[in-house]
C-alpha positions as CSV (number, residue, x, y, z in Angstrom):
1,M,1.8,51.0,-16.8
2,G,-1.3,50.2,-18.7
3,N,-2.2,47.3,-20.9
4,K,0.8,45.1,-21.9
5,K,0.7,43.9,-25.5
6,F,3.4,41.3,-25.1
7,R,4.0,38.9,-22.2
8,N,7.3,37.9,-20.6
9,G,6.5,34.2,-19.9
10,S,7.0,31.3,-22.3
11,F,4.9,31.3,-25.4
12,R,5.1,27.5,-25.6
13,L,2.2,25.2,-24.8
14,Q,3.3,23.8,-21.5
15,S,1.6,20.4,-22.0
16,W,3.2,19.8,-25.4
17,D,6.5,18.1,-26.2
18,Y,8.0,20.2,-29.0
19,R,9.8,17.1,-30.4
20,N,6.5,15.6,-31.3
21,D,5.7,15.0,-34.9
22,G,3.5,17.7,-36.3
23,A,3.3,21.0,-38.2
24,Y,4.3,24.2,-36.5
25,F,3.6,27.7,-37.7
26,I,6.6,29.9,-36.7
27,T,6.9,33.7,-36.5
28,I,10.3,35.2,-35.6
29,N,10.5,39.0,-35.2
30,A,13.5,41.3,-35.6
31,A,14.5,43.2,-32.5
32,K,12.3,46.2,-31.9
33,H,10.6,45.3,-35.2
34,K,13.4,47.0,-37.2
35,H,13.4,46.5,-40.9
36,Y,16.6,44.5,-41.3
37,F,15.5,42.2,-44.1
38,G,14.5,44.5,-47.0
39,E,11.3,46.3,-48.1
40,I,8.0,45.6,-49.7
41,I,7.6,47.3,-53.1
42,N,4.3,46.9,-54.9
43,G,3.3,44.0,-52.8
44,K,6.5,42.0,-53.3
45,M,9.3,41.5,-50.8
46,C,12.6,42.8,-52.0
47,K,15.2,41.2,-49.7
48,N,18.5,42.8,-48.9
49,E,21.6,40.8,-48.1
50,I,20.4,40.0,-44.6
51,G,17.0,39.0,-45.9
52,E,18.7,36.6,-48.3
53,F,20.6,35.1,-45.3
54,A,17.3,34.7,-43.4
55,E,15.8,32.9,-46.4
56,N,18.8,30.8,-47.3
57,F,19.5,29.6,-43.8
58,W,15.8,28.7,-43.3
59,L,16.0,26.5,-46.5
60,E,19.1,24.8,-45.0
61,I,17.3,23.6,-41.9
62,P,16.5,20.1,-43.3
63,N,20.2,19.6,-44.0
64,H,21.0,19.9,-40.3
65,F,17.8,18.4,-38.9
66,E,16.9,15.5,-41.1
67,H,13.5,15.0,-39.4
68,V,12.3,18.4,-40.6
69,Q,10.4,19.3,-43.7
70,L,9.6,22.9,-44.7
71,E,6.4,24.3,-46.1
72,N,5.7,27.9,-47.0
73,F,8.1,30.5,-45.7
74,V,8.3,34.3,-46.2
75,V,10.8,36.9,-45.2
76,M,9.2,40.3,-44.4
77,P,11.0,43.6,-43.6
78,N,11.0,42.9,-39.9
79,H,9.9,39.3,-39.3
80,T,9.7,35.8,-40.9
81,H,6.9,33.3,-41.1
82,G,7.3,29.6,-41.9
83,I,6.0,26.2,-41.4
84,L,8.1,23.4,-40.0
85,I,7.0,19.8,-40.1
86,L,8.6,17.4,-37.8
87,E,8.6,13.7,-38.8
88,S,10.8,11.6,-36.6
89,C,9.3,8.1,-37.2
90,V,9.9,6.5,-40.6
91,R,10.7,8.1,-43.9
92,P,11.5,6.4,-47.2
93,S,15.1,6.3,-48.1
94,N,16.5,6.7,-51.6
95,S,15.7,3.1,-52.6
96,V,12.2,2.3,-53.6
97,G,10.1,0.5,-51.0
98,D,12.9,0.8,-48.4
99,T,12.4,2.6,-45.1
100,K,14.7,3.5,-42.3
101,P,13.8,4.3,-38.7
102,R,14.5,7.8,-37.6
103,N,16.1,8.7,-34.3
104,P,15.2,12.3,-33.5
105,K,17.9,12.6,-30.9
106,S,20.6,12.0,-33.5
107,A,19.0,14.2,-36.1
108,A,20.5,17.5,-34.9
109,K,23.8,17.9,-36.8
110,I,24.6,21.5,-35.9
111,K,27.2,21.6,-33.1
112,F,26.2,24.1,-30.5
113,G,28.2,25.2,-27.5
114,G,27.7,23.3,-24.2
115,K,24.8,21.1,-23.3
116,N,21.7,22.8,-22.0
117,E,19.4,20.4,-20.2
118,N,16.4,22.7,-20.8
119,W,16.6,22.0,-24.6
120,N,15.6,18.8,-26.2
121,S,17.7,17.9,-29.2
122,G,15.7,18.3,-32.4
123,S,12.9,20.2,-30.8
124,V,11.3,23.2,-32.4
125,G,13.1,25.4,-29.9
126,V,16.5,24.0,-30.8
127,I,15.8,24.3,-34.5
128,I,14.7,27.9,-34.3
129,N,17.5,29.0,-31.9
130,Q,20.1,27.5,-34.2
131,Y,18.5,29.2,-37.2
132,K,18.5,32.6,-35.4
133,R,22.1,32.0,-34.3
134,I,23.5,31.4,-37.8
135,V,21.5,34.3,-39.3
136,T,22.7,36.6,-36.5
137,I,26.4,35.6,-37.0
138,N,26.2,36.4,-40.7
139,A,23.9,39.5,-40.5
140,R,26.2,41.2,-37.9
141,K,29.0,41.1,-40.5
142,I,26.8,43.5,-42.5
143,N,25.0,45.4,-39.7
144,P,26.5,45.0,-36.2
145,S,23.3,46.1,-34.5
146,F,21.2,43.3,-36.0
147,G,19.2,41.3,-33.6
148,W,16.1,39.2,-33.1
149,Q,13.5,39.4,-30.4
150,P,14.5,36.9,-27.7
151,K,11.5,34.6,-28.2
152,F,9.6,33.4,-31.2
153,N,5.9,32.6,-31.7
154,D,4.6,29.2,-32.6
155,H,1.2,27.7,-33.4
156,I,0.7,23.9,-33.5
157,I,-1.3,23.3,-36.7
158,R,-3.9,20.7,-35.8
159,N,-5.8,20.1,-39.1
160,S,-5.7,20.5,-42.8
161,I,-8.1,23.5,-42.8
162,S,-5.8,25.4,-40.5
163,F,-2.8,24.2,-42.5
164,D,-4.2,25.6,-45.8
165,R,-5.3,28.9,-44.1
166,I,-1.8,29.4,-42.7
167,Q,-0.1,28.4,-46.0
168,N,-2.2,31.1,-47.7
169,Y,-1.5,33.6,-45.0
170,I,2.3,33.2,-45.4
171,K,2.1,33.3,-49.2
172,N,-0.1,36.5,-49.3
173,N,1.7,38.3,-46.4
174,P,3.7,40.7,-48.6
175,Q,0.5,41.9,-50.3
176,K,-1.0,42.7,-46.9
177,W,2.0,44.6,-45.6
178,Q,0.2,47.9,-45.6
179,D,-2.1,46.5,-42.9
180,D,0.8,45.4,-40.6
181,V,1.1,47.6,-37.5
182,F,4.9,47.4,-37.6
183,N,5.3,48.4,-41.3
184,G,6.4,51.9,-40.2
185,K,3.7,53.6,-42.2
186,R,0.7,53.2,-39.8
187,K,0.2,54.9,-36.5
188,R,0.6,52.5,-33.5
């Protein structure tokens, strides 16, 4: 059937523990690249109600996974990009000079149904799947056909040059929408 653009296997780096401290560039696509989140007008993303859910629930992630910090994030018409930083060791508490140890296994505060031995609590996979779940629950109240692609893409950010490049890519993504193959205006 020709050249397949997308693969069916795991996108994860098999030798990496996705609970490890680090910065992760995440891309999550809407099912069939449908424009569920709003539209780009004059280089700016104009989010609809589902797009607002996607943004607000992303910003809530550190409230449920205390070992996560967020960096740049953008909602596009049919996907999201964001950077998650996992820091499970030691982080300063509210009092000056005081630190407290972090236990990444107790960091996940969202209750999800049934234990799945394939998922590591507080891992990037658990965080993203819980995010996708809560957005889906709320989005389907507005549009019952809403959905995500089953997987997400990640890139482990390994140095400050790559981090800065990705931060800029996310920030400037709406201005480059006309070049996106899934914007609906270009031939595929």
